[in-house]
ZAMIDO-521532 format. One record per residue: x, y, z of N, C-alpha, C, CB in turn. Coordinates in steps of 0.2 Angstrom, whole numbers, padded with zeros to 4 digits. Glycine has a CB too. Layout:
! ZAMIDO-521532
@n.u=X n.v=Y n.w=Z ca.u=X ca.v=Y ca.w=Z c.u=X c.v=Y c.w=Z cb.u=X cb.v=Y cb.w=Z .
...
END
This chain:
! ZAMIDO-521532
@n.u=0013 n.v=-0014 n.w=0046 ca.u=0013 ca.v=-0014 ca.w=0039 c.u=0007 c.v=-0017 c.w=0037 cb.u=0020 cb.v=-0017 cb.w=0036 .
@n.u=0008 n.v=-0020 n.w=0030 ca.u=0002 ca.v=-0023 ca.w=0028 c.u=0002 c.v=-0031 c.w=0030 cb.u=0001 cb.v=-0023 cb.w=0020 .
@n.u=-0004 n.v=-0033 n.w=0031 ca.u=-0005 ca.v=-0041 ca.w=0033 c.u=-0008 c.v=-0043 c.w=0027 cb.u=-0008 cb.v=-0042 cb.w=0040 .
@n.u=-0004 n.v=-0048 n.w=0024 ca.u=-0008 ca.v=-0052 ca.w=0018 c.u=-0012 c.v=-0057 c.w=0020 cb.u=-0003 cb.v=-0054 cb.w=0013 .
@n.u=-0019 n.v=-0056 n.w=0018 ca.u=-0023 ca.v=-0061 ca.w=0019 c.u=-0024 c.v=-0065 c.w=0013 cb.u=-0030 cb.v=-0057 cb.w=0020 .
@n.u=-0025 n.v=-0072 n.w=0014 ca.u=-0026 ca.v=-0076 ca.w=0008 c.u=-0033 c.v=-0075 c.w=0005 cb.u=-0026 cb.v=-0084 cb.w=0010 .
@n.u=-0034 n.v=-0074 n.w=-0002 ca.u=-0040 ca.v=-0073 ca.w=-0005 c.u=-0044 c.v=-0080 c.w=-0004 cb.u=-0039 cb.v=-0071 cb.w=-0013 .
@n.u=-0050 n.v=-0078 n.w=-0002 ca.u=-0055 ca.v=-0085 ca.w=-0001 c.u=-0058 c.v=-0086 c.w=-0007 cb.u=-0061 cb.v=-0084 cb.w=0005 .
@n.u=-0057 n.v=-0092 n.w=-0010 ca.u=-0061 ca.v=-0093 ca.w=-0016 c.u=-0068 c.v=-0096 c.w=-0013 cb.u=-0057 cb.v=-0099 cb.w=-0021 .
@n.u=-0073 n.v=-0096 n.w=-0018 ca.u=-0079 ca.v=-0100 ca.w=-0015 c.u=-0078 c.v=-0107 c.w=-0014 cb.u=-0085 cb.v=-0099 cb.w=-0020 .
@n.u=-0079 n.v=-0109 n.w=-0008 ca.u=-0078 ca.v=-0116 ca.w=-0005 c.u=-0083 c.v=-0120 c.w=-0007 cb.u=-0077 cb.v=-0116 cb.w=0002 .
@n.u=-0089 n.v=-0117 n.w=-0007 ca.u=-0095 ca.v=-0121 ca.w=-0009 c.u=-0098 c.v=-0119 c.w=-0015 cb.u=-0100 cb.v=-0122 cb.w=-0003 .
@n.u=-0102 n.v=-0122 n.w=-0019 ca.u=-0104 ca.v=-0120 ca.w=-0025 c.u=-0111 c.v=-0116 c.w=-0024 cb.u=-0105 cb.v=-0126 cb.w=-0029 .
@n.u=-0113 n.v=-0116 n.w=-0018 ca.u=-0119 ca.v=-0112 ca.w=-0016 c.u=-0118 c.v=-0105 c.w=-0017 cb.u=-0121 cb.v=-0113 cb.w=-0009 .
@n.u=-0112 n.v=-0103 n.w=-0016 ca.u=-0110 ca.v=-0095 ca.w=-0018 c.u=-0110 c.v=-0094 c.w=-0025 cb.u=-0102 cb.v=-0092 cb.w=-0015 .
@n.u=-0114 n.v=-0089 n.w=-0028 ca.u=-0114 ca.v=-0089 ca.w=-0035 c.u=-0108 c.v=-0084 c.w=-0038 cb.u=-0122 cb.v=-0086 cb.w=-0039 .
@n.u=-0107 n.v=-0084 n.w=-0043 ca.u=-0102 ca.v=-0080 ca.w=-0046 c.u=-0102 c.v=-0072 c.w=-0044 cb.u=-0102 cb.v=-0081 cb.w=-0054 .
@n.u=-0109 n.v=-0070 n.w=-0045 ca.u=-0111 ca.v=-0064 ca.w=-0044 c.u=-0110 c.v=-0061 c.w=-0036 cb.u=-0119 cb.v=-0063 cb.w=-0046 .
@n.u=-0110 n.v=-0066 n.w=-0032 ca.u=-0110 ca.v=-0065 ca.w=-0025 c.u=-0102 c.v=-0065 c.w=-0023 cb.u=-0114 cb.v=-0070 cb.w=-0021 .
@n.u=-0099 n.v=-0069 n.w=-0027 ca.u=-0091 ca.v=-0069 ca.w=-0026 c.u=-0088 c.v=-0063 c.w=-0029 cb.u=-0089 cb.v=-0075 cb.w=-0030 .
@n.u=-0090 n.v=-0061 n.w=-0034 ca.u=-0088 ca.v=-0055 ca.w=-0037 c.u=-0089 c.v=-0049 c.w=-0032 cb.u=-0092 cb.v=-0054 cb.w=-0045 .
@n.u=-0095 n.v=-0048 n.w=-0030 ca.u=-0097 ca.v=-0043 ca.w=-0025 c.u=-0093 c.v=-0043 c.w=-0019 cb.u=-0104 cb.v=-0043 cb.w=-0024 .
@n.u=-0092 n.v=-0049 n.w=-0017 ca.u=-0088 ca.v=-0049 ca.w=-0011 c.u=-0080 c.v=-0047 c.w=-0013 cb.u=-0089 cb.v=-0056 cb.w=-0009 .
@n.u=-0078 n.v=-0049 n.w=-0018 ca.u=-0071 ca.v=-0046 ca.w=-0020 c.u=-0070 c.v=-0039 c.w=-0021 cb.u=-0069 cb.v=-0050 cb.w=-0025 .
@n.u=-0076 n.v=-0037 n.w=-0023 ca.u=-0076 ca.v=-0029 ca.w=-0025 c.u=-0076 c.v=-0026 c.w=-0018 cb.u=-0082 cb.v=-0027 cb.w=-0029 .
@n.u=-0079 n.v=-0028 n.w=-0013 ca.u=-0080 ca.v=-0025 ca.w=-0006 c.u=-0073 c.v=-0026 c.w=-0003 cb.u=-0085 cb.v=-0029 cb.w=-0002 .
@n.u=-0069 n.v=-0031 n.w=-0004 ca.u=-0063 ca.v=-0032 ca.w=-0002 c.u=-0058 c.v=-0027 c.w=-0005 cb.u=-0060 cb.v=-0039 cb.w=-0004 .
@n.u=-0058 n.v=-0026 n.w=-0012 ca.u=-0055 ca.v=-0022 ca.w=-0015 c.u=-0056 c.v=-0014 c.w=-0013 cb.u=-0056 cb.v=-0023 cb.w=-0022 .
@n.u=-0062 n.v=-0012 n.w=-0012 ca.u=-0063 ca.v=-0005 ca.w=-0009 c.u=-0060 c.v=-0004 c.w=-0002 cb.u=-0071 cb.v=-0004 cb.w=-0008 .
@n.u=-0060 n.v=-0010 n.w=0002 ca.u=-0057 ca.v=-0009 ca.w=0008 c.u=-0049 c.v=-0008 c.w=0008 cb.u=-0059 cb.v=-0014 cb.w=0013 .
@n.u=-0046 n.v=-0012 n.w=0003 ca.u=-0039 ca.v=-0012 ca.w=0002 c.u=-0037 c.v=-0005 c.w=0000 cb.u=-0037 cb.v=-0018 cb.w=-0002 .
@n.u=-0042 n.v=-0002 n.w=-0005 ca.u=-0040 ca.v=0005 ca.w=-0008 c.u=-0040 c.v=0010 c.w=-0003 cb.u=-0046 cb.v=0007 cb.w=-0014 .
@n.u=-0045 n.v=0009 n.w=0002 ca.u=-0046 ca.v=0014 ca.w=0008 c.u=-0040 c.v=0014 c.w=0012 cb.u=-0052 cb.v=0012 cb.w=0012 .
@n.u=-0038 n.v=0008 n.w=0013 ca.u=-0032 ca.v=0007 ca.w=0018 c.u=-0025 c.v=0008 c.w=0016 cb.u=-0032 cb.v=0001 cb.w=0022 .
@n.u=-0025 n.v=0008 n.w=0009 ca.u=-0019 ca.v=0008 ca.w=0005 c.u=-0014 c.v=0015 c.w=0007 cb.u=-0021 cb.v=0007 cb.w=-0003 .
@n.u=-0008 n.v=0014 n.w=0007 ca.u=-0004 ca.v=0019 ca.w=0009 c.u=0002 c.v=0019 c.w=0004 cb.u=-0002 cb.v=0019 cb.w=0016 .
@n.u=0004 n.v=0024 n.w=0000 ca.u=0009 ca.v=0023 ca.w=-0004 c.u=0016 c.v=0024 c.w=0000 cb.u=0009 cb.v=0028 cb.w=-0010 .
@n.u=0020 n.v=0019 n.w=-0001 ca.u=0027 ca.v=0018 ca.w=0003 c.u=0032 c.v=0020 c.w=-0002 cb.u=0028 cb.v=0012 cb.w=0005 .
@n.u=0031 n.v=0020 n.w=-0009 ca.u=0036 ca.v=0022 ca.w=-0013 c.u=0037 c.v=0030 c.w=-0013 cb.u=0035 cb.v=0020 cb.w=-0021 .
@n.u=0043 n.v=0033 n.w=-0015 ca.u=0044 ca.v=0039 ca.w=-0015 c.u=0041 c.v=0043 c.w=-0021 cb.u=0052 cb.v=0041 cb.w=-0014 .
@n.u=0039 n.v=0049 n.w=-0020 ca.u=0035 ca.v=0053 ca.w=-0026 c.u=0039 c.v=0052 c.w=-0032 cb.u=0034 cb.v=0060 cb.w=-0025 .
@n.u=0046 n.v=0053 n.w=-0031 ca.u=0050 ca.v=0054 ca.w=-0037 c.u=0050 c.v=0047 c.w=-0042 cb.u=0057 cb.v=0055 cb.w=-0036 .
@n.u=0050 n.v=0041 n.w=-0038 ca.u=0048 ca.v=0035 ca.w=-0041 c.u=0042 c.v=0035 c.w=-0045 cb.u=0049 cb.v=0029 cb.w=-0036 .
@n.u=0037 n.v=0038 n.w=-0042 ca.u=0030 ca.v=0037 ca.w=-0045 c.u=0029 c.v=0041 c.w=-0051 cb.u=0025 cb.v=0038 cb.w=-0040 .
@n.u=0033 n.v=0047 n.w=-0051 ca.u=0032 ca.v=0051 ca.w=-0057 c.u=0036 c.v=0049 c.w=-0063 cb.u=0035 cb.v=0058 cb.w=-0055 .
@n.u=0040 n.v=0043 n.w=-0063 ca.u=0043 ca.v=0041 ca.w=-0069 c.u=0039 c.v=0039 c.w=-0074 cb.u=0047 cb.v=0035 cb.w=-0066 .
END
């Protein structure tokens, strides 16, 4: 199933907000690619 990864926040201040946001966006795209709907269609249509 899904393995929950801990979201890493910028540990050092050398990573800018923009770099942090870009990294989160890449992670979100990867999650969206690998996401599988596990709920029945009937539930999703409500």
